C-alpha positions in Angstrom: 9.8 3.6 -14.6 12.7 5.7 -14.5 15.4 4.3 -11.9 15.7 8.2 -10.3 11.7 8.5 -10.0 11.6 4.7 -8.4 14.3 5.8 -5.9 12.6 8.9 -5.0 9.4 7.0 -4.4 11.6 4.5 -2.2 12.7 7.4 0.0 9.2 9.1 0.3 7.3 5.9 0.8 9.8 4.8 3.7 9.3 8.2 5.6 5.8 8.2 4.8 4.7 4.6 6.0 6.8 4.9 9.1 5.2 8.5 9.8 1.8 6.6 9.7 3.0 3.9 11.8 4.0 6.5 14.5 0.9 8.7 14.3 -0.9 5.5 15.4 1.0 5.8 18.6 -0.2 9.2 19.4 -1.8 9.0 23.1 -0.3 5.8 23.8 3.4 6.6 24.6 4.4 5.2 28.2 5.2 8.9 29.2 3.9 12.4 28.2 7.4 13.3 27.0 7.6 10.1 24.7 4.3 10.8 23.6 5.4 13.9 22.1 8.6 12.9 21.1 7.1 10.1 18.7 4.5 12.8 17.1 7.6 15.1 16.4 9.4 12.4 14.6 6.3 11.4 12.9 5.8 15.1 11.7 9.3 15.3 10.7 9.4 12.3 8.2 5.9 13.6 6.8 7.7 16.6 6.1 10.6 14.5 4.1 7.8 12.4 2.4 6.4 15.6 0.9 9.7 17.0 -0.4 10.5 13.3 -2.1 7.1 12.9 -3.6 6.9 16.4 -5.0 10.1 15.7 -6.7 9.2 12.5 -8.2 5.8 13.8 -9.1 7.8 16.6 -11.5 10.1 14.1 -12.8 7.2 11.7 -13.7 5.3 14.4 -15.5 2.0 12.7 -15.3 -0.2 15.3 -13.2 0.9 13.1 -9.9 1.7 15.5 -6.7 2.5 14.5 -3.5 -1.0 13.7 -2.4 -2.0 11.4 -5.3 1.2 9.9 -4.8 0.1 9.2 -1.3 -3.4 8.4 -1.3 -4.0 7.1 -4.7 -1.4 4.2 -5.2 -2.4 0.7 -4.1 0.3 -1.8 -1.7 2.0 -3.2 -4.7 2.8 0.2 -6.0 4.3 1.4 -2.8 8.2 0.9 -2.8 8.9 1.2 1.1 11.2 -1.4 2.9 9.3 -4.1 5.0 11.1 -2.9 8.2 8.6 0.4 8.4 5.6 -1.5 7.8 6.0 -3.9 10.8 3.5 -3.9 13.5 4.2 -1.2 16.3 3.7 -4.1 18.9 5.4 -3.3 22.6 7.4 -0.3 23.1 10.7 -2.3 22.9 9.8 -3.2 19.2 8.9 0.4 18.2 12.4 1.5 19.6 14.1 -1.2 17.9 12.5 -0.5 14.6 13.1 3.3 14.8 16.9 2.9 15.7 17.3 0.3 12.9 15.7 2.5 10.4 17.0 5.9 11.8 20.9 4.6 11.6 20.1 3.5 7.9 18.4 6.9 7.5 21.0 8.8 8.7 23.8 7.4 6.7 22.0 7.5 3.5 21.0 11.1 3.9 24.9 11.8 5.1 25.6 10.3 1.7 22.6 11.9 -0.5 23.6 15.2 0.9 26.7 15.2 -1.6 24.5 13.9 -4.6 25.4 15.0 -7.9 21.3 15.8 -8.2 21.0 19.1 -6.7 17.6 18.6 -5.8 18.2 15.4 -4.1 21.1 17.0 -2.1 19.2 19.7 -1.1 16.5 17.3 0.2 19.0 15.2 2.1 20.7 18.3 3.5 17.4 19.5 5.0 16.4 16.0 6.3 19.7 15.2 8.1 19.2 17.8 10.7 16.1 16.1 11.7 17.5 12.5 11.3 20.4 13.2 13.4 18.2 14.1 16.2 16.0 11.0 15.8 19.2 8.7 15.6 20.5 10.2 18.8 17.2 9.8 20.6 16.5 6.3 19.5 20.0 5.3 20.3 19.8 6.9 23.7 16.6 5.1 24.4 17.8 1.7 23.0 20.7 2.0 25.9 18.2 3.1 28.6 15.9 0.2 27.9 18.7 -2.6 27.1 21.0 -1.5 30.1 18.0 -1.0 32.4 16.2 -3.7 34.2 16.2 -7.6 33.5 12.6 -7.2 32.0 13.4 -4.0 29.9 16.7 -5.9 28.6 14.9 -9.1 27.9 12.4 -7.2 26.0 14.7 -5.2 24.0 16.5 -8.5 22.9 13.6 -10.2 22.2 12.7 -7.2 19.7 16.1 -6.8 18.1 16.1 -10.8 17.4 12.6 -10.4 15.7 13.0 -7.6 13.8 17.1 -8.2 12.4 15.7 -10.1 9.8 14.1 -7.0 8.1 17.3 -4.6 8.8 19.4 -5.8 5.7 17.0 -5.0 2.7 18.2 -1.6 3.3 21.4 -2.4 2.1 20.4 -5.0 -0.8 21.0 -2.9 -3.8 19.4 -3.5 -7.0 19.4 -2.0 -10.3 17.8 1.0 -9.5 20.3 1.3 -6.5 23.3 0.7 -8.6 21.9 3.3 -11.3 21.9 5.9 -8.7 25.4 5.1 -7.4 26.7 5.2 -11.1 24.8 8.9 -11.5 26.9 9.8 -8.6 23.7 10.4 -6.5 23.4 7.2 -4.1 26.4 6.3 -1.8 28.1 2.6 -2.5 26.7 -0.2 -0.8 29.5 -1.7 0.9 30.5 1.8 2.6 26.9 2.4 3.8 26.4 -1.1 5.0 29.6 -0.8 7.1 29.0 2.4 8.4 25.7 1.4 9.6 26.3 -1.8 10.9 29.4 -0.2 12.7 27.3 1.9 14.9 24.7 -0.2 15.5 27.4 -2.4 17.0 28.4 0.4 19.1 25.1 0.9 20.3 24.2 -2.6 20.9 27.3 -3.1 23.0 27.0 -0.1 25.3 22.9 -1.5 25.7 24.4 -4.8 26.7 22.2 -6.5 23.8 23.7 -9.1 21.7 23.7 -8.1 17.9 22.8 -10.7 15.8 25.0 -11.4 12.6 25.3 -8.7 9.8 25.4 -12.0 7.2 22.1 -13.5 8.8 19.4 -14.1 6.1 17.2 -11.1 5.5 13.8 -10.6 4.0 13.6 -8.9 0.8 10.9 -7.6 -1.4 9.5 -4.3 -0.1 11.4 -2.1 -2.6 10.1 -3.9 -5.3 6.7 -3.5 -4.3 6.4 -7.2 -2.7 4.8 -6.3 0.8 3.4 -8.0 4.0 -0.5 -8.0 4.5 0.0 -5.3 7.2 0.6 -2.6 4.4 -2.8 -3.2 3.2 -4.3 -2.3 6.6 -2.0 0.5 7.1 -2.8 2.2 3.9 -6.6 1.3 4.2 -6.3 3.7 7.3 -4.2 6.3 5.8 -6.2 6.7 2.5 -9.4 6.3 3.5 -10.8 9.8 3.1 -9.7 10.5 -0.3 -10.8 7.1 -1.7 -14.1 7.9 -0.1 -14.3 11.6 -1.1 -11.9 12.1 -4.1 -10.7 15.3 -4.0 -11.9 16.3 -0.6 -10.2 19.3 1.1 -10.1 20.6 4.4 
């Protein structure tokens, strides 16, 4: 598959799977305001998904639009990073997962906004307005919960320690990522990694949380289609209607 198509699928799949995960929390937020905020973030990510997958389908030229790419691919064909498919778990785990993703997402969109591919730059420029809010919100909550009660801090630290191993995959560039760097699309790995971990360190320090080492061993494989069994359950729920009734419309 063409590297650019693969790269577009990665962006769309990351946003789609995290959006689906957040949708599962609708009605389960710890407060009404948070419930609404989670829903809004999910909708933002779904809108971004549509732009990435639509462009991927157009370049592919096989007649697969955003819907077919979302609902008619199996787990091994998905290219999202492992972080976004981790279970929702406690609210501490939800917010740590969100903050780790939002940090990477913000700095990536900032880089892609200057891509030589005009369509990618346009999508990134539209997305970064929403992603800026996502990062500000998740960062604020990490600080509030980390620097809160002893109980909330303990939960946040445990969540960070558990999810940290999934944070590094986003910065582990492979041939697809490097091809995008060479084409003037994606930011260089070292610059992206430095910006992200630098921001994380500032927020975790303010939250009185101990940040694990950026050089720790990291899980990998999601970007190449090697996923946890959790993704299968996510897709089974998300794709059920289209799989059971192909072509069904409202």
